[in-house]
Backbone as numpy.savetxt, mean C-alpha at the origin, in Angstrom:
# Nx Ny Nz CAx CAy CAz Cx Cy Cz
-0.58 19.26 -15.52 -1.59 18.74 -16.45 -2.43 17.68 -15.72
-3.75 17.79 -15.78 -4.61 16.83 -15.08 -4.38 15.40 -15.56
-4.55 14.45 -14.65 -4.37 13.05 -14.99 -5.53 12.57 -15.85
-5.20 11.83 -16.91 -6.20 11.28 -17.82 -5.96 9.79 -17.95
-6.73 8.97 -17.24 -6.49 7.53 -17.29 -6.62 6.94 -18.68
-7.41 7.57 -19.53 -7.56 7.08 -20.90 -6.25 7.18 -21.68
-5.35 8.08 -21.23 -4.07 8.28 -21.91 -2.92 7.51 -21.25
-3.24 6.61 -20.35 -2.22 5.89 -19.59 -1.24 5.16 -20.50
0.05 5.28 -20.18 1.07 4.52 -20.90 2.34 4.41 -20.06
3.07 3.31 -20.23 4.37 3.13 -19.60 5.42 3.81 -20.47
6.22 4.68 -19.88 7.20 5.43 -20.68 8.64 5.04 -20.39
8.89 4.36 -19.27 10.27 4.00 -18.95 10.27 2.85 -17.94
11.19 1.91 -18.12 11.36 0.81 -17.18 12.84 0.60 -16.89
13.14 0.22 -15.65 14.51 -0.06 -15.27 14.55 -1.38 -14.50
15.42 -2.27 -14.90 15.62 -3.51 -14.17 16.35 -3.24 -12.87
16.10 -4.12 -11.88 16.77 -3.98 -10.58 17.06 -5.38 -10.05
18.11 -5.50 -9.26 18.60 -6.79 -8.81 17.71 -7.47 -7.76
16.83 -6.71 -7.14 16.02 -7.25 -6.04 14.54 -6.92 -6.27
13.68 -7.44 -5.40 12.26 -7.10 -5.43 12.08 -5.76 -4.72
11.39 -4.85 -5.37 11.12 -3.53 -4.79 9.73 -3.57 -4.16
9.68 -3.48 -2.84 8.43 -3.67 -2.13 7.64 -2.38 -1.92
8.33 -1.26 -1.77 7.63 -0.02 -1.43 8.45 1.16 -1.92
7.76 2.25 -2.23 8.47 3.45 -2.66 7.65 4.70 -2.38
8.35 5.82 -2.33 7.70 7.11 -2.11 8.46 8.17 -2.89
7.77 9.21 -3.31 8.33 10.24 -4.18 8.70 11.49 -3.40
9.91 11.98 -3.65 10.29 13.27 -3.06 9.52 14.38 -3.76
8.91 15.30 -3.01 8.08 16.35 -3.62 8.85 17.18 -4.65
8.16 17.48 -5.74 8.68 18.37 -6.79 9.94 17.85 -7.46
10.13 16.53 -7.46 11.28 15.92 -8.12 10.82 14.65 -8.83
11.79 14.00 -9.51 11.57 12.67 -10.06 12.39 11.65 -9.28
12.68 11.98 -8.02 13.47 11.10 -7.16 12.56 10.27 -6.27
12.81 8.97 -6.24 12.05 8.08 -5.38 12.97 7.44 -4.35
12.40 7.18 -3.18 13.06 6.38 -2.15 12.32 5.06 -2.10
13.06 3.94 -2.14 12.38 2.65 -2.16 13.11 1.62 -1.29
12.33 0.65 -0.82 12.85 -0.44 0.00 12.78 -1.74 -0.77
13.75 -2.65 -0.50 13.87 -3.83 -1.35 14.13 -5.11 -0.55
14.12 -6.21 -1.29 14.30 -7.53 -0.68 15.75 -7.83 -0.33
16.68 -6.96 -0.72 18.08 -7.14 -0.33 18.40 -6.43 0.98
17.33 -6.04 1.71 17.41 -5.46 3.05 17.82 -3.98 3.03
17.79 -3.32 1.89 18.33 -1.97 1.79 17.28 -0.94 1.37
17.55 0.31 1.72 16.75 1.46 1.29 17.60 2.26 0.30
16.98 2.61 -0.83 17.70 3.29 -1.90 17.00 4.60 -2.27
17.76 5.46 -2.95 17.18 6.62 -3.63 17.59 6.55 -5.09
16.67 6.87 -5.99 16.94 6.83 -7.42 16.27 8.01 -8.10
16.95 8.57 -9.10 16.44 9.72 -9.84 16.03 9.26 -11.24
14.73 9.28 -11.51 14.23 8.87 -12.82 14.56 9.88 -13.91
14.92 11.10 -13.51 15.25 12.13 -14.49 16.73 12.12 -14.89
17.53 11.34 -14.18 18.97 11.29 -14.47 19.23 10.60 -15.81
20.33 10.98 -16.45 20.71 10.36 -17.72 20.92 8.87 -17.56
21.54 8.47 -16.45 21.76 7.07 -16.15 21.07 6.72 -14.84
20.29 5.65 -14.88 19.55 5.23 -13.69 20.48 4.47 -12.76
20.86 5.10 -11.64 21.80 4.51 -10.70 21.29 4.66 -9.27
20.50 3.70 -8.78 20.02 3.78 -7.40 21.18 3.86 -6.41
21.03 4.76 -5.44 22.06 4.97 -4.42 21.59 4.35 -3.10
22.41 3.49 -2.53 22.08 2.88 -1.25 22.19 3.93 -0.15
21.14 4.04 0.69 21.13 4.99 1.79 21.46 4.32 3.12
20.80 3.22 3.42 21.05 2.48 4.66 20.35 1.13 4.57
20.46 0.33 5.62 19.91 -1.00 5.55 19.10 -1.41 6.76
18.32 -2.48 6.57 17.63 -3.19 7.63 18.28 -4.57 7.76
17.66 -5.42 8.56 18.18 -6.77 8.75 17.31 -7.81 8.03
16.35 -7.34 7.25 15.50 -8.22 6.46 14.80 -7.36 5.40
13.80 -7.94 4.73 13.09 -7.22 3.67 12.60 -5.86 4.17
12.73 -4.84 3.34 12.20 -3.51 3.66 10.85 -3.37 2.96
9.78 -3.40 3.74 8.43 -3.50 3.18 7.62 -2.21 3.24
8.17 -1.16 3.84 7.45 0.11 3.89 8.41 1.28 3.99
8.18 2.33 3.20 8.94 3.57 3.32 7.98 4.74 3.21
8.25 5.77 3.98 7.44 6.99 3.96 8.35 8.19 4.16
7.92 9.35 3.69 8.68 10.59 3.83 7.97 11.54 4.77
8.75 12.20 5.61 8.24 13.25 6.49 9.29 14.35 6.51
9.14 15.32 5.61 10.15 16.36 5.47 11.44 15.76 4.93
12.55 15.99 5.63 13.82 15.41 5.20 14.02 14.00 5.75
13.08 13.54 6.54 13.23 12.23 7.18 12.57 11.12 6.36
13.28 10.00 6.29 12.74 8.77 5.72 12.41 7.85 6.87
11.20 7.31 6.86 10.80 6.33 7.88 10.55 5.01 7.16
11.24 3.95 7.59 11.12 2.66 6.91 10.89 1.55 7.92
10.24 0.50 7.44 9.98 -0.67 8.28 10.17 -1.93 7.49
10.42 -3.05 8.19 10.66 -4.29 7.48 10.35 -5.53 8.27
10.73 -6.64 7.69 10.51 -7.93 8.34 11.42 -8.13 9.55
12.37 -7.23 9.78 13.17 -7.27 11.01 12.42 -6.66 12.18
11.17 -6.24 11.93 10.27 -5.68 12.95 10.70 -4.27 13.41
11.66 -3.68 12.71 12.19 -2.39 13.13 11.65 -1.25 12.28
11.49 -0.09 12.93 11.25 1.17 12.24 12.52 2.00 12.35
12.92 2.58 11.23 14.12 3.40 11.20 13.78 4.80 10.73
14.35 5.78 11.41 14.25 7.19 11.02 15.61 7.63 10.49
15.67 8.05 9.22 16.91 8.44 8.59 16.78 9.87 8.08
17.70 10.75 8.46 17.71 12.14 8.01 18.52 12.22 6.72
17.84 12.38 5.60 18.53 12.38 4.31 19.31 13.66 4.09
18.92 14.76 4.75 19.67 16.01 4.60 21.03 15.90 5.29
21.05 15.27 6.46 22.30 15.09 7.20 22.99 13.78 6.86
22.29 12.92 6.09 22.82 11.62 5.69 23.20 10.76 6.91
22.27 10.69 7.86 22.57 9.90 9.04 21.30 9.28 9.63
21.48 8.16 10.29 20.39 7.50 10.98 20.10 8.23 12.29
18.84 8.56 12.49 18.43 9.21 13.73 18.14 8.17 14.81
17.35 7.18 14.42 17.09 6.10 15.36 16.52 4.90 14.61
16.71 3.73 15.19 16.14 2.50 14.68 15.75 1.65 15.87
14.51 1.21 15.91 14.04 0.47 17.08 13.07 -0.63 16.68
12.99 -1.66 17.50 12.00 -2.71 17.31 10.63 -2.12 17.63
9.77 -2.07 16.62 8.48 -1.39 16.76 7.30 -2.35 16.83
7.48 -3.57 16.30 6.40 -4.55 16.28 6.95 -5.90 16.70
6.04 -6.76 17.18 6.44 -8.08 17.64 6.61 -9.09 16.52
6.08 -8.77 15.34 6.23 -9.61 14.15 6.49 -8.71 12.95
6.57 -9.31 11.77 6.91 -8.58 10.55 6.09 -7.30 10.38
6.75 -6.23 10.00 6.07 -5.00 9.61 5.66 -5.13 8.14
4.39 -4.90 7.87 3.86 -5.06 6.52 3.74 -3.74 5.75
3.66 -2.62 6.47 3.51 -1.35 5.78 3.82 -0.17 6.66
4.29 0.92 6.03 4.56 2.19 6.70 4.01 3.29 5.80
3.16 4.16 6.38 2.51 5.20 5.58 2.51 6.53 6.33
2.61 7.61 5.59 2.57 8.95 6.17 1.24 9.62 5.85
0.75 10.43 6.78 -0.42 11.26 6.49 -0.05 12.28 5.42
-1.05 12.83 4.77 -0.80 13.74 3.65 0.01 14.96 4.07
-0.18 15.44 5.30 0.59 16.59 5.78 1.97 16.20 6.30
2.27 14.90 6.31 3.59 14.43 6.72 3.84 14.47 8.21
2.81 14.71 9.01 3.01 14.84 10.45 2.88 13.53 11.23
2.18 12.57 10.65 1.91 11.32 11.37 2.27 10.13 10.51
2.85 9.12 11.16 3.20 7.87 10.50 2.36 6.75 11.10
1.89 5.84 10.25 1.25 4.63 10.75 2.06 3.44 10.27
2.28 2.49 11.17 2.93 1.22 10.81 1.98 0.09 11.18
1.97 -0.97 10.37 1.14 -2.14 10.64 2.00 -3.39 10.57
1.71 -4.34 11.46 2.52 -5.55 11.50 1.71 -6.78 11.82
2.35 -7.92 11.66 1.68 -9.20 11.89 1.45 -9.51 13.36
1.87 -8.62 14.26 1.44 -8.73 15.65 0.02 -8.23 15.82
-0.60 -7.82 14.68 -1.99 -7.37 14.60 -2.22 -6.05 15.31
-1.17 -5.26 15.40 -1.24 -3.92 15.99 -0.85 -2.89 14.95
-1.60 -1.82 14.90 -1.20 -0.64 14.13 -0.70 0.40 15.12
0.34 1.12 14.74 0.90 2.12 15.64 1.01 3.46 14.93
0.62 4.51 15.66 0.73 5.88 15.16 1.93 6.55 15.81
2.72 7.24 14.98 3.96 7.86 15.43 3.99 9.32 15.01
4.59 10.15 15.85 4.87 11.52 15.45 6.04 11.48 14.46
5.82 11.97 13.25 6.82 11.82 12.20 8.11 12.56 12.50
8.01 13.71 13.14 9.19 14.54 13.40 10.07 13.93 14.49
9.47 13.57 15.60 10.25 13.10 16.76 10.40 11.59 16.82
9.51 10.86 16.14 9.52 9.40 16.24 8.83 8.90 17.48
8.15 9.77 18.21 7.47 9.38 19.44 6.22 8.57 19.11
6.02 7.47 19.86 4.82 6.67 19.71 3.63 7.43 20.27
2.59 7.59 19.46 1.39 8.32 19.87 0.29 7.38 20.37
0.00 6.33 19.60 -1.07 5.41 19.97 -0.78 4.01 19.43
-1.20 3.00 20.20 -1.25 1.63 19.72 -2.71 1.30 19.43
-2.97 0.85 18.21 -4.33 0.58 17.78 -4.55 -0.93 17.77
-5.26 -1.42 18.79 -5.48 -2.85 18.95 -6.96 -3.17 18.79
-7.26 -4.06 17.84 -8.65 -4.43 17.61 -8.78 -5.57 16.62
-7.71 -5.85 15.88 -7.71 -6.97 14.94 -7.36 -8.27 15.67
-8.10 -9.33 15.40 -7.87 -10.61 16.07 -6.54 -11.22 15.65
-5.83 -11.80 16.58 -4.55 -12.43 16.29 -4.72 -13.74 15.52
-5.86 -14.40 15.69 -6.11 -15.67 15.03 -7.28 -15.55 14.05
-7.20 -16.34 12.98 -8.32 -16.43 12.05 -9.42 -17.27 12.71
-10.63 -17.32 12.13 -11.70 -18.14 12.71 -11.34 -19.63 12.82
-10.35 -20.08 12.03 -9.92 -21.48 12.08 -8.64 -21.63 12.91
-8.34 -20.60 13.70 -7.27 -20.65 14.70 -5.85 -20.69 14.13
-5.68 -20.05 12.96 -4.35 -19.84 12.41 -3.96 -18.38 12.62
-2.67 -18.09 12.57 -2.23 -16.72 12.73 -2.77 -15.82 11.63
-3.31 -14.68 12.01 -3.76 -13.72 11.03 -2.61 -12.76 10.69
-2.87 -11.83 9.80 -1.86 -10.86 9.36 -2.53 -9.51 9.14
-1.78 -8.45 9.38 -2.30 -7.09 9.22 -1.50 -6.41 8.11
-2.12 -6.29 6.94 -1.40 -5.88 5.74 -1.46 -4.39 5.42
-2.60 -3.74 5.64 -2.85 -2.46 4.96 -3.29 -1.36 5.92
-3.00 -0.12 5.52 -3.45 1.06 6.27 -3.53 2.24 5.31
-4.40 3.20 5.64 -4.52 4.42 4.83 -5.13 5.53 5.67
-4.64 6.75 5.47 -5.18 7.95 6.12 -6.20 8.62 5.21
-7.15 9.32 5.82 -7.95 10.28 5.07 -7.06 11.46 4.71
-7.47 12.25 3.71 -6.65 13.39 3.28 -6.43 14.40 4.39
-7.42 14.55 5.28 -7.26 15.52 6.36 -6.46 14.96 7.54
-6.08 13.69 7.47 -5.25 13.09 8.50 -5.95 12.79 9.80
-7.28 12.91 9.83 -8.01 12.71 11.08 -8.40 11.26 11.33
-8.47 10.47 10.28 -8.88 9.07 10.39 -7.88 8.19 9.68
-7.63 7.00 10.25 -6.81 6.00 9.58 -7.58 4.69 9.57
-7.49 3.98 8.47 -8.13 2.67 8.33 -7.05 1.60 8.30
-7.35 0.43 8.89 -6.44 -0.71 8.85 -7.21 -1.94 8.39
-6.54 -2.82 7.62 -7.22 -3.99 7.09 -6.41 -5.26 7.26
-7.07 -6.37 7.61 -6.34 -7.60 7.93 -6.64 -8.74 6.96
-6.09 -9.90 7.28 -6.15 -11.06 6.40 -7.56 -11.59 6.20
-8.38 -11.56 7.24 -9.71 -12.17 7.14 -10.77 -11.19 6.61
-10.33 -10.00 6.19 -11.26 -9.07 5.57 -11.92 -8.08 6.50
-11.34 -7.87 7.67 -11.89 -6.88 8.60 -11.14 -5.57 8.46
-11.89 -4.48 8.37 -11.32 -3.14 8.32 -11.80 -2.37 9.53
-10.87 -1.70 10.22 -11.23 -0.88 11.38 -10.85 0.57 11.09
-11.74 1.48 11.45 -11.50 2.92 11.34 -11.13 3.46 12.71
-10.11 4.33 12.76 -9.59 4.86 14.01 -9.50 6.38 13.95
-9.75 7.01 15.08 -9.54 8.44 15.22 -8.06 8.68 15.53
-7.38 9.44 14.68 -5.94 9.62 14.83 -5.60 10.38 16.11
-6.38 11.37 16.46 -6.08 12.20 17.63 -6.14 11.42 18.93
-7.13 10.52 19.04 -7.34 9.81 20.31 -6.90 8.35 20.27
-6.78 7.79 19.08 -6.47 6.37 18.96 -7.67 5.47 19.19
-8.86 6.05 19.23 -10.08 5.28 19.50 -10.69 4.73 18.21
-11.30 3.54 18.33 -12.00 2.94 17.20 -13.28 3.72 16.91
-13.52 4.02 15.62 -14.72 4.77 15.25 -15.66 3.98 14.34
-15.20 2.85 13.83 -16.06 2.07 12.96 -15.40 0.79 12.49
-16.22 -0.13 11.96 -15.72 -1.39 11.42 -16.45 -1.72 10.11
-15.71 -2.32 9.19 -16.27 -2.77 7.92 -15.86 -4.23 7.73
-16.67 -4.97 6.97 -16.38 -6.38 6.73 -16.33 -6.64 5.23
-15.23 -7.28 4.79 -15.06 -7.64 3.38 -14.55 -9.07 3.28
-15.35 -10.05 3.66 -14.88 -11.44 3.79 -14.53 -12.12 2.48
-14.99 -11.61 1.35 -14.69 -12.26 0.07 -13.20 -12.25 -0.23
-12.46 -11.32 0.36 -11.02 -11.23 0.11 -10.23 -12.37 0.75
-10.86 -13.15 1.61 -10.17 -14.19 2.37 -10.62 -15.57 1.90
-9.65 -16.45 1.61 -9.95 -17.81 1.20 -9.33 -18.80 2.19
-10.15 -19.73 2.65 -9.69 -20.78 3.56 -9.96 -22.13 2.92
-8.92 -22.97 2.83 -9.06 -24.32 2.28 -9.02 -25.33 3.43
-10.15 -25.88 3.83 -10.20 -26.76 5.00 -9.81 -28.20 4.74
-9.57 -28.56 3.46 -9.31 -29.97 3.17 -7.96 -30.21 2.51
-7.71 -29.54 1.38 -6.52 -29.87 0.60 -5.23 -29.40 1.26
-5.26 -28.20 1.85 -4.01 -27.64 2.37 -4.09 -27.20 3.84
-5.29 -27.13 4.39 -5.44 -26.55 5.73 -4.66 -25.22 5.80
-4.99 -24.36 4.88 -4.19 -23.16 4.67 -5.11 -22.05 4.16
-4.71 -20.81 4.37 -5.52 -19.68 3.90 -4.64 -18.71 3.13
-5.30 -17.84 2.35 -4.59 -16.89 1.52 -5.50 -15.68 1.28
-4.92 -14.59 0.83 -5.71 -13.42 0.47 -5.58 -12.31 1.49
-6.70 -11.71 1.84 -6.69 -10.63 2.80 -6.78 -9.26 2.17
-7.01 -8.24 3.02 -7.03 -6.85 2.57 -5.59 -6.42 2.31
-5.25 -6.10 1.07 -3.89 -5.73 0.71 -3.71 -4.24 0.43
-4.80 -3.50 0.28 -4.69 -2.07 0.02 -5.97 -1.36 0.42
-5.82 -0.11 0.84 -6.94 0.74 1.25 -6.70 2.14 0.73
-7.77 2.85 0.41 -7.65 4.25 0.00 -8.96 4.97 0.25
-8.88 6.15 0.84 -10.06 7.00 1.03 -10.21 7.94 -0.16
-11.46 8.23 -0.50 -11.73 9.27 -1.49 -11.30 10.61 -0.91
-11.08 11.63 -1.75 -10.61 12.92 -1.26 -11.50 13.53 -0.17
-12.81 13.30 -0.24 -13.71 13.85 0.78 -13.84 12.94 2.00
-13.18 11.79 1.98 -13.21 10.87 3.11 -14.50 10.09 3.27
-15.42 10.22 2.32 -16.73 9.57 2.46 -16.76 8.14 1.94
-15.79 7.79 1.07 -15.75 6.46 0.47 -14.41 5.81 0.77
-14.43 4.52 1.10 -13.21 3.77 1.31 -13.14 2.67 0.27
-12.02 2.63 -0.46 -11.77 1.57 -1.43 -10.91 0.50 -0.77
-11.25 -0.75 -1.03 -10.57 -1.90 -0.43 -10.10 -2.82 -1.56
-8.82 -3.24 -1.51 -8.28 -4.04 -2.59 -7.66 -5.34 -2.13
-7.69 -6.33 -3.01 -7.10 -7.63 -2.74 -7.41 -8.57 -3.88
-7.75 -9.81 -3.53 -8.08 -10.82 -4.52 -9.41 -11.46 -4.16
-10.15 -11.87 -5.19 -11.39 -12.60 -4.95 -11.11 -14.02 -4.49
-12.16 -14.81 -4.35 -12.01 -16.19 -3.88 -11.06 -16.98 -4.78
-10.23 -17.80 -4.15 -9.17 -18.53 -4.84 -9.46 -20.02 -4.79
-9.38 -20.69 -5.96 -9.62 -22.12 -6.01 -8.42 -22.91 -5.50
-7.27 -22.73 -6.14 -6.03 -23.38 -5.73 -5.23 -22.39 -4.90
-5.20 -22.58 -3.61 -4.57 -21.59 -2.73 -3.05 -21.61 -2.80
-2.47 -22.54 -3.59 -1.03 -22.50 -3.80 -0.65 -21.46 -4.85
-1.64 -20.83 -5.47 -1.38 -19.83 -6.50 -2.33 -18.64 -6.31
-1.88 -17.47 -6.75 -2.73 -16.27 -6.65 -3.64 -16.19 -7.87
-4.55 -17.16 -7.96 -5.37 -17.25 -9.15 -6.72 -16.54 -9.01
-7.03 -16.00 -7.83 -8.27 -15.26 -7.66 -8.25 -13.97 -8.47
-9.38 -13.56 -8.96 -9.46 -12.34 -9.77 -9.16 -11.10 -8.93
-8.45 -10.16 -9.53 -8.19 -8.88 -8.85 -9.51 -8.25 -8.46
-9.60 -7.76 -7.23 -10.89 -7.34 -6.69 -10.78 -6.02 -5.93
-11.77 -5.16 -6.14 -11.88 -3.88 -5.43 -13.32 -3.73 -4.95
-13.49 -3.34 -3.70 -14.81 -3.04 -3.16 -14.82 -1.61 -2.64
-15.96 -0.93 -2.80 -16.15 0.41 -2.27 -17.16 0.38 -1.13
-16.87 1.17 -0.08 -17.75 1.26 1.08 -18.10 2.70 1.38
-19.35 2.92 1.81 -19.75 4.21 2.35 -19.29 4.26 3.81
-18.41 5.18 4.11 -17.81 5.23 5.44 -18.85 5.50 6.52
-19.81 6.38 6.25 -20.80 6.76 7.25 -21.72 5.61 7.65
-22.06 4.77 6.68 -23.02 3.69 6.94 -22.37 2.31 7.05
-21.09 2.21 6.69 -20.36 0.94 6.65 -20.92 -0.02 5.60
-21.71 0.50 4.66 -22.33 -0.34 3.64 -21.45 -0.41 2.39
-21.39 -1.61 1.81 -20.69 -1.80 0.55 -21.53 -1.19 -0.57
-20.90 -0.38 -1.43 -21.65 0.29 -2.49 -21.31 -0.23 -3.88
-20.17 -0.93 -4.01 -19.79 -1.47 -5.33 -18.76 -2.56 -5.16
-18.86 -3.59 -5.99 -17.87 -4.66 -6.05 -17.38 -4.77 -7.48
-16.08 -4.65 -7.66 -15.49 -4.83 -9.00 -14.51 -5.99 -8.96
-14.74 -6.97 -9.82 -13.82 -8.08 -9.96 -13.36 -8.12 -11.41
-12.04 -8.04 -11.61 -11.50 -7.96 -12.96 -11.90 -9.18 -13.79
-12.27 -8.93 -15.03 -12.55 -10.03 -15.96 -11.32 -10.36 -16.79
-10.19 -9.74 -16.44 -8.99 -9.89 -17.26 -7.77 -10.35 -16.46
-7.65 -9.88 -15.19 -6.43 -10.13 -14.43 -6.70 -10.84 -13.11
-5.78 -11.74 -12.75 -5.79 -12.38 -11.44 -4.68 -11.78 -10.58
-4.81 -11.95 -9.27 -3.77 -11.49 -8.37 -4.28 -10.48 -7.36
-3.35 -9.97 -6.57 -3.66 -9.07 -5.47 -3.60 -7.61 -5.90
-4.57 -6.83 -5.50 -4.52 -5.37 -5.68 -3.73 -4.81 -4.51
-2.46 -4.52 -4.74 -1.55 -4.08 -3.68 -1.54 -2.58 -3.46
-2.10 -1.83 -4.38 -2.12 -0.37 -4.23 -3.43 0.17 -4.77
-4.02 1.12 -4.03 -5.21 1.84 -4.47 -4.99 3.33 -4.22
-5.53 4.15 -5.13 -5.38 5.60 -4.97 -6.44 6.32 -5.79
-7.17 7.23 -5.14 -8.14 8.06 -5.84 -7.44 9.24 -6.50
-7.96 9.66 -7.65 -7.48 10.90 -8.26 -7.87 12.07 -7.36
-7.19 13.21 -7.48 -7.47 14.34 -6.59 -8.92 14.81 -6.58
-9.61 14.67 -7.71 -11.02 15.09 -7.76 -11.97 13.93 -7.50
-11.44 12.74 -7.24 -12.27 11.58 -6.94 -12.97 10.97 -8.14
-12.63 11.40 -9.35 -13.35 10.94 -10.54 -12.89 9.57 -11.02
-11.69 9.15 -10.62 -11.26 7.80 -10.98 -10.36 7.23 -9.90
-10.22 5.92 -9.95 -9.50 5.17 -8.92 -8.47 4.29 -9.60
-7.22 4.38 -9.13 -6.14 3.54 -9.65 -5.96 2.33 -8.76
-5.88 1.16 -9.37 -5.51 -0.05 -8.67 -4.33 -0.69 -9.37
-3.42 -1.31 -8.62 -2.26 -1.96 -9.22 -1.84 -3.13 -8.35
-1.31 -4.16 -8.99 -0.88 -5.33 -8.22 -0.38 -6.41 -9.14
-0.68 -7.67 -8.77 -0.25 -8.74 -9.62 -0.25 -10.10 -8.98
0.20 -11.05 -9.78 0.48 -12.42 -9.36 1.81 -12.74 -10.02
1.84 -13.67 -10.98 3.07 -13.90 -11.74 3.39 -12.67 -12.59
2.34 -12.07 -13.14 2.47 -10.81 -13.87 1.64 -9.76 -13.16
1.81 -8.51 -13.57 1.11 -7.43 -12.90 0.07 -6.76 -13.77
-0.66 -5.84 -13.15 -1.75 -5.17 -13.86 -1.98 -3.77 -13.28
-2.63 -2.97 -14.09 -3.17 -1.67 -13.67 -4.67 -1.70 -13.91
-5.44 -1.22 -12.95 -6.87 -1.06 -13.10 -7.20 0.42 -12.95
-7.96 0.96 -13.88 -8.44 2.33 -13.77 -9.96 2.27 -13.75
-10.53 2.67 -12.61 -11.95 2.47 -12.36 -12.67 3.79 -12.16
-13.94 3.80 -12.52 -14.82 4.96 -12.31 -15.67 4.67 -11.07
-15.35 5.26 -9.91 -16.09 4.94 -8.69 -17.47 5.58 -8.64
-17.69 6.60 -9.46 -18.99 7.27 -9.49 -19.95 6.51 -10.40
-19.49 6.23 -11.62 -20.30 5.46 -12.56 -20.25 3.97 -12.31
-19.35 3.55 -11.40 -19.20 2.14 -11.02 -18.95 1.26 -12.25
-17.84 1.58 -12.93 -17.46 0.82 -14.12 -15.95 0.90 -14.32
-15.45 -0.01 -15.13 -14.03 -0.03 -15.45 -13.75 0.96 -16.59
-12.65 1.69 -16.46 -12.21 2.60 -17.53 -11.18 1.90 -18.40
-10.15 1.32 -17.75 -9.10 0.60 -18.47 -8.53 -0.49 -17.58
-8.03 -1.55 -18.23 -7.26 -2.59 -17.56 -6.03 -2.85 -18.43
-4.84 -2.73 -17.80 -3.61 -2.84 -18.59 -2.62 -3.80 -17.94
-1.95 -4.58 -18.75 -0.89 -5.47 -18.29 0.32 -4.64 -17.89
0.99 -5.03 -16.79 2.12 -4.26 -16.29 3.48 -4.86 -16.63
3.55 -6.17 -16.83 4.82 -6.79 -17.12 5.66 -7.08 -15.90
5.12 -6.86 -14.72 5.79 -7.23 -13.47 4.74 -7.29 -12.36
5.01 -8.08 -11.35 4.16 -8.10 -10.16 4.40 -6.79 -9.42
3.40 -5.93 -9.39 3.54 -4.61 -8.75 3.28 -4.71 -7.25
4.19 -4.12 -6.48 4.02 -4.09 -5.03 3.57 -2.72 -4.53
3.96 -1.66 -5.22 3.61 -0.32 -4.72 3.69 0.69 -5.85
2.96 1.79 -5.65 2.95 2.91 -6.60 2.99 4.20 -5.81
3.75 5.17 -6.28 3.70 6.53 -5.75 3.51 7.48 -6.93
2.88 8.60 -6.72 2.51 9.46 -7.84 2.79 10.93 -7.54
2.81 11.72 -8.60 2.79 13.17 -8.45 1.43 13.56 -7.87
1.32 14.75 -7.25 0.06 15.13 -6.61 -1.15 15.07 -7.54
-0.97 15.37 -8.82 -2.11 15.34 -9.74 -2.32 13.97 -10.37
-1.48 13.00 -10.03 -1.55 11.62 -10.53 -1.32 11.51 -12.03
-0.71 12.52 -12.63 -0.40 12.43 -14.05 0.83 11.57 -14.32
1.67 11.39 -13.29 2.86 10.56 -13.42 2.90 9.55 -12.28
3.13 8.29 -12.64 3.16 7.20 -11.68 4.56 6.60 -11.64
5.06 6.36 -10.44 6.32 5.64 -10.25 5.97 4.31 -9.60
6.48 3.22 -10.18 5.98 1.89 -9.87 7.13 0.98 -9.42
6.89 0.21 -8.36 7.89 -0.73 -7.83 7.35 -2.14 -7.88
8.21 -3.10 -8.28 7.76 -4.47 -8.36 8.90 -5.46 -8.38
8.61 -6.66 -8.89 9.60 -7.72 -8.95 10.72 -7.35 -9.93
11.90 -7.06 -9.39 13.10 -6.82 -10.18 12.96 -5.71 -11.22
12.11 -4.74 -10.90 11.89 -3.68 -11.87 11.26 -2.45 -11.20
11.62 -1.27 -11.73 10.92 -0.03 -11.41 10.49 0.59 -12.74
9.38 1.31 -12.72 8.87 1.89 -13.95 8.26 3.25 -13.69
8.12 4.00 -14.78 7.42 5.29 -14.73 6.33 5.27 -15.80
5.14 5.68 -15.42 3.99 5.70 -16.32 3.38 7.10 -16.33
2.69 7.43 -17.39 2.05 8.73 -17.49 0.57 8.56 -17.80
-0.23 9.44 -17.24 -1.67 9.49 -17.51 -2.00 10.90 -18.03
-1.36 11.27 -19.12 -1.58 12.61 -19.67 -1.41 12.57 -21.18
-2.01 13.55 -21.86 -1.96 13.59 -23.30 -0.60 14.06 -23.83
């Protein structure tokens, strides 16, 4: 059944002992694999009579990214390690230090053949999903902010055809890369996502927290928070910007009139007719936007700070991970 954002509703919630940072859905099931703040990777079946997450394996710190490639789970965390786990054989294939600083995200291309990892060493790395072989190191993000503080590399996203990957950093710079060669193909600038306080705290906050390409690869959505007054709190309004990939021009800016916080996840519907955003601060939110008409469709309170969302291919069902909770939502009549 096609996804209908107008029919969006939360249908089930489950409490969890830790913060759930990332999750991914096993194809043709209601089973999710997720990483948490207790250093562990779990699998859980939302269709089961009793919700009982099963521990699969662990890291040495927060697990901030999980991706699926066939029977393999690829995960990364603040221990700077990437782990390949074969769920069919129930065994670890390999685990290695992949980045010099915290890993912020791990994502798979739509065909499951390529993995991208991003870390605070300001390097994105492309990996062969099957073998775990390093394909390319993508270096182009500055290690320091303009005020000479350490920057961070939060976000990455593939085009649907897997030929291009985008990466986004703390100061609002987005770089486009050719997956086959590892070469830079373009740059975009979104500085409003970054806030620097030069007097009260000598501190910065914000950054690009999510990226998503439209199905045709022509539009890139960028998510985060707008300018923040008190940088000790995520009080900036939830913000999404759209860019024309060919021209690097910004085509739309949406700033929520209802919710503050970071947009941690963005995803276009399969036909490109609407865009899902999700995130939070103390509480969470869902944004459903019309990228063609450049308007908001719905804004909904989530009841938790959302860190990640995974969906069925048609986006009619959403599986959501956040602070001490997992949820399932539907966008269908």
